[in-house]
N, C-alpha and C positions, 0 to 999 in steps of 0.2 A: 270494902277495900277498893281502891281507887285504880288499881291496876289490873283492870278486868277486860275482857272483849264482848261480854254480853252487852247487847244493845249497839255495838259498834260495828255496823254493817255498811257494806258498799254496794252503791248501785252501777258504778261504771268499771270498765277496766282499768283506766287511768287511776282511779281512786284505789282500786286493790292493788296495783302494783307501785305505789308510793313509797318512796324510802322507808317513812314511819306510819306503818297502816293503822297502828293502834293511837288512837287521839291521845292518851297520856303521854306517849313517847313523843308526840309533836309539842305538846304544850313544854314539856321538859326541855327539849330542844330550844324553842324559842324564848324559856326561861333563862338557859344558861349564856343564849346571844343576849340577852336584855341585860343580864348582870355583866357580862364582859364588855359591853359597849357604854353601858349606863351608868354602871358602878365602880367598876375596878378603876378606871381612869382618875377618879375624883380621890381614891383613897391610896392609889400606888405611890411608893417614893422609890429613891435610887436603889436602895438595897434590894427590895423586892423585885424591882424591874431587872437589874443586873444578875440578880443571882437566880430568879426563878423563872419570871414570866416571860422576859424576850429571848433568853436562850430555849426554854420550853417551846415556844413558838416557832424558833427559826429550826430547830431540831425537828419539829413536828413536820414541818414542810419536807426536809431531807427524808425523814422516815417514809413519808407518802410516796415520795418520789422512787425512793428503793423499793419500797413494798410494790408499786406497780411493775417494777421490772422482775424482781425476783419472787415476791408473793403471788400474783396475779399471772406473770408469762412465765415463772418458771427459769429465768435466766439469772445464774448467780453472778453477782458483780462485787469486787473488793476495790474498785476505784473511786468511790463515791468522795474520799479526799480531794482527789486530783479534780475531780469533776466541780466539786466546791471551789478549788482554785480557780478554775477556770471563769466560774461566774464572778467571784470576786475581784481577779485582776481584769476581766472585762468590763466591770463596772468604773473600775479604776481608770480605765484608758479612756472610757467614755465621758466620765466625769470630767478628766482632765482635758479631753480635746473639745468637748461640747459644754461648757459651763453653764450656756444660756437655756440649756435642756433640762427640764424637770427630772429629779432624781428619781423620781417613780419611773419615768419611762427609761431611765438608764438601767434599773434593776430589771424589767422587763425584758430589755434588749438583751442584757448580759445573759439572763435565762436563755433567750433566743440563740444566741452564741454558743453556749454551753450544749444546747440540743444538736446543733451542728456538730459540734465537737464528739459527742455522744454517737452521733449517727456514724460518725468513720469509724468510732471504735467498736461499734455494734454489728460491723459487717463480719467479724469473726465467727459471730453466733451462728451465722447461717453454715458453716461447715462443723464446727465444734460445739460442745455442751459439756454441762457438769464441772468436773474438776478442772479440765482443760481450759474451758471459759472462765473459771475463778481466775486462773493463773493469767491468763491472757488479758484480763481485766485488772489484776493486780500489777501487771508490766506496765499499762496505761496509767495506773498511779504513779508508779516510779517515775516513769518518764515525764508526766507532766510536771510534778514536784521539779525534777531536774532542769525541766525547760524554763520554768518561771526563776528559777535560782540562778541559771547561767546566762541567760538573755537578757543584758542590763535595759534592753528596749521597753520591756515587761514593767519594770518598776521605774521607768524615765531616767534611768543612770543615776539613779540615788546612791550614796556613797554608803549608806547602811544597808542596802539592800531591802528595806522594808517598803511597803505602800502606805501612806496616810491618806484619809479620805479628806477632801476638802469640805470647808462648810457650805451646806445647802438648806435652802428653806423649802417648805411647801406651805403654801396660803399665809404666807408672813411668819411661820413658825420654823424654828430649826429643827431639821431632822437628822442631821450628821454633824459631827463637830462637838467639842466639849461643853458646848452651850445648849446641847440638847436637853429639854426637860423629860424627865422619866415618862410621862405619861403620853409624849409625842412618839418615843421608841416603841412603846407598848402598842399605840393605836395603829402606826404603821404595817408592823408585824402581824397585829391581828387582822386587818382588812386583808392581806396577802393570804394568810392562813384560811380565812373563811371563804374567799374567792375560789382558791385553789383546790382546798379541801371538797366544796360544791362541785368543780369541775371534775374532779378525781372520781367523786362517787356517780356523777352521771357518766362519765366515760366506763367505767368498771361494769355498770349494769346494762351498758349498750351492747350494741353489736360487736365493736372492736374488744371489749371486755371478755366476752364469750370466747372470742378467736383466741385472746391471750390464756384464758382459763383451759382452753380445749389443747393448746399446745403445751402448757404446762403438764396436764395429766397425760396426755399421749400424743406426741407431735406427729408421728407416722399417720395415726387414725384421724387426726385434724386435718393433715393434706388430703388424706383420701376422702373426705367428707367435703372438701372444697375451701378449706382455710387455707389462704396464701401465706406461707410461713415467711417469706421474704417482707411481705408488707407489714405482717403482725411483728414481727421481732423487731424490725427496725423503728417502727412506730412506738414499741414498749422502749426502747432505749433513748429515742429521740425526746420523748414526753418524761420519761423518768429524770433524764439529764436536765430536760429544762426546769422542774422542780430543784433537782439538787442544785443547777445553777442559780435560782433566785434565792435559794438558803445561802449559798455561798455570798453572794452580795448583800444580803442582808447582815450576815454575819460580819462581813468586813465593813461595810458603810454605815451602818446603824448601830450595832452592838459594839464592836471592838474599836473600830476607828483606825487602826493601824494593824497590820499582820506581817509576820515573816512566813513565807510559804512553808518552809519545811515544819516550824513549829505549829502552826494553825491548821495544816492542811496534810499533816503526814498520814501515814498509815494506822495510826491510832485512832483518827477520825473516821476512816471508814469501817474501823472495827466497831467503834462506837454506834453507828448509824445502824450497821448490821446487827449489833445485840439488841438495839431497839425494837426491830421488828421480829426479832426472835422472841423476845420476851413478850412484847405487845401481842403479836399473833400476825402469821403471815398471812398474806391474802384478805387485810382487814383493815380499812380506813380508821375506825375506831381503835384497833391495836396499833396503829402508828402513834396516834395521840397517846394512848396509855402507855407504851414503851418509851417516847418521849420523856412523859411526865415522870415515869419511875426512874430513869437515869439521869434525869436533872436534878430531883428531888431527894435521890439517894445520897450524893455527896454533902448537899446541904444540911439534911438530916444528921448525917455522921458528923460533921464538921461542928455542930452545934452541940450534940449529945456528946460524942467522945472527947473533942478538945475543949469545946467551950464548957461543957459540964463537968466532965471526969477528969480533965487537964492532961490527957493523952496527948503524944506528939502529933503530929499534921502527918509525918511520913508514915505512922502507925496506922492512922485512919485512912490514909489512902490505900494502903496493903489490905485494910480489914474491906473496903469497897472493892477492891480488885476480886477478893476471895468470895464476896457474897454475890458478886455479878456472874463469876464463874460457876458457882455451885446453883445458881439460880438457871443458867442456861442450861446445864446439863439437867437439872430436874425438869424444865418444861420440856426438853427434846424428848426425854423418856416418857414423863407422866402424862404432860398435855402440849402436843407439839403445836396447838394453835393458839397456844400464849393466854394473856389475860384476856382477850377478847371472848375467846371461847368460855373461859370463867364466868364472864359477865353474861354471855348468853345463858348459860346454864343458870345462873341465878335468877334471871328474869324469868326464865319458862318455870322455875320452882315457885317464884313469886306469883306468876299468873295463875297457878294450880293449887295454892296454899289455901286451905289446909287440908286438902284433899290428897291422896297418894299420888306419886308420879309413877 
């Protein structure tokens, strides 16, 4: 069997503490990256880009951001849709105000602006938590959607109230607008996903990540042992909002191209990302990817099987999707609170020991 630790020993603390201590895991990770960068861009078409790959990558970024706040730091948030809207509208204002600046810089700056907004709305977390914090972030969600809908400056006084991404190129290739090829959309999102996932993995394994987990497990005990709750909680809100803002900017500029705040970033978006981390696994970077993949692929699968194959109506397929997602959330919360990530960890443990009893 390939998946064994026999002979896979470490001689330094750095080697023993790396993200993938087992050689097979490292090579599998490198293989996934090689396929993602070297194979998929040459095979992808518009359908696979718009239906599967691009939304999966964008929602994975948003799920990682929310998982940092909720899964690692234990601060419940229902304002993800509003913070994604901040990223989208910040990117739009930057694109129209500074057309000579690269679109990639605008996306990063939009994430920075969202981090500032998240920092502001994270201040109540210093005095409230649990259900009350969830209600406070829900109020932030409704306030931000109302703000972008009612203040014409944010959508440049457009008569329709929509914002549309101007055409922008990077290295001579269109990355926004109708002329954007499928592989360009995919690669832009993939670069952001790989970079942000790497940063998140290192943050959660470092001192700041340990502070977040200490506050999540018992905030009073964490404060007694020297954790500064003010700095840790605000850092979690800022970093989480940065990720969510970049996801919103990519959703607007690269994926959709034109959005209306109420439809694209309503409360349903906040619940969608929350369901991703519940099903995928709280406190797990891999769980963010697994939950995003599941909730992006499920509607595509149901549409192809129920609508395309069996001829059922689209509305019926949508209702069945909601029933499946709701049932799975209840099932995971009762049977396996750590979601798909924990099931993956258990499967790897059994594979490492097979055929010996566990």
